[in-house]
C-alpha positions in Angstrom: 101.6 121.8 74.6 103.7 120.1 71.9 104.6 116.4 71.4 107.4 114.7 69.5 105.8 111.3 68.8 102.9 108.9 69.4 103.7 105.2 69.3 100.3 103.4 68.9 101.6 99.9 69.6 104.5 100.1 72.0 105.7 97.0 74.0 108.9 98.6 75.3 107.5 101.3 77.7 105.2 99.5 80.1 103.3 96.3 80.6 101.6 94.8 77.6 100.8 96.7 74.4 100.5 100.4 75.1 100.1 103.7 73.4 103.1 106.0 74.2 103.0 109.8 74.0 106.3 111.6 74.0 105.5 115.1 75.2 107.9 118.0 74.6 109.4 120.2 77.2 111.7 119.6 80.1 113.5 122.0 82.5 115.4 119.2 84.3 118.1 118.5 81.7 119.3 115.3 83.4 122.9 114.5 82.6 122.2 111.1 81.1 118.9 111.9 79.4 118.1 109.5 76.5 115.7 112.0 74.9 117.4 115.4 74.9 115.6 116.4 71.7 112.4 116.6 73.7 113.8 119.3 76.1 112.5 122.1 73.9 108.8 123.0 74.7 108.3 123.6 70.9 109.8 120.4 69.7 107.5 118.4 67.3 103.9 119.2 66.7 101.2 121.0 68.7 98.9 118.8 70.7 95.6 119.9 69.4 92.0 118.5 69.2 93.0 116.3 66.2 95.9 114.9 68.2 93.7 114.2 71.1 91.2 112.3 68.9 94.0 110.4 67.4 95.3 109.4 70.8 91.8 108.4 72.1 91.3 106.3 69.0 94.7 104.6 69.5 93.7 103.8 73.1 90.3 102.2 72.1 91.3 98.7 70.9 90.8 96.0 73.5 94.4 94.8 73.1 95.8 98.2 74.3 96.7 97.9 78.0 97.1 101.6 78.7 98.9 104.9 78.0 102.5 105.7 78.8 103.6 109.3 79.0 107.2 110.0 78.3 109.1 113.1 77.2 110.4 115.6 77.9 108.7 115.7 81.3 105.0 114.8 81.1 104.3 116.5 84.5 106.4 119.6 83.7 104.7 122.4 85.6 105.0 124.9 82.7 103.0 122.7 80.3 100.1 124.9 79.3 97.5 122.3 78.4 96.3 119.5 80.7 94.6 116.6 78.9 94.6 114.2 81.8 90.9 114.3 82.4 90.1 113.2 78.9 92.5 110.3 78.8 92.6 108.7 82.2 89.8 106.9 84.1 89.8 108.9 87.2 87.7 106.2 89.0 91.1 104.6 89.8 91.5 106.9 92.8 94.1 104.7 94.5 96.6 105.2 91.7 95.9 108.9 91.5 96.2 109.4 95.2 99.6 107.7 95.0 100.5 110.1 92.2 99.3 113.1 94.1 101.4 112.1 97.1 104.4 111.6 94.9 104.0 115.1 93.3 103.5 116.7 96.7 106.7 115.2 98.0 108.5 116.5 94.9 107.1 120.0 95.7 108.8 119.8 99.1 112.1 119.6 97.2 111.3 122.9 95.5 109.5 121.7 92.3 106.1 123.4 91.4 103.5 120.8 90.4 100.6 122.9 91.6 98.8 123.0 88.2 99.1 119.3 87.7 98.0 118.5 91.2 95.0 120.9 90.9 94.0 119.3 87.6 94.1 115.8 89.1 92.3 116.9 92.3 89.5 118.4 90.2 89.0 115.2 88.3 88.9 112.7 91.2 
């Protein structure tokens, strides 16, 4: 998986001060996309162990309210690496059950989120 940017103190993409990860790769190619440069799956830098450590360190301060995933498409089925289990607190089952239902409904429309769904199910 590649990413284009990490914003370590972002107040524009969620409630409070957040860390935002812009992942690379999207097959949707929405007409009015504001981030077309992230459509390529090789845009930016590889998301490796050092990047994961950097992200975890950025999430550690008490003033950080959470992580925002943008892109590209963070739940793109063709992403080859799933880091969800290391970043999220999967004790928040209510949120993740809502997310699972959302993804399953998207699958009914033809999208394939089976890898993401399996990764989440394995963690909760």
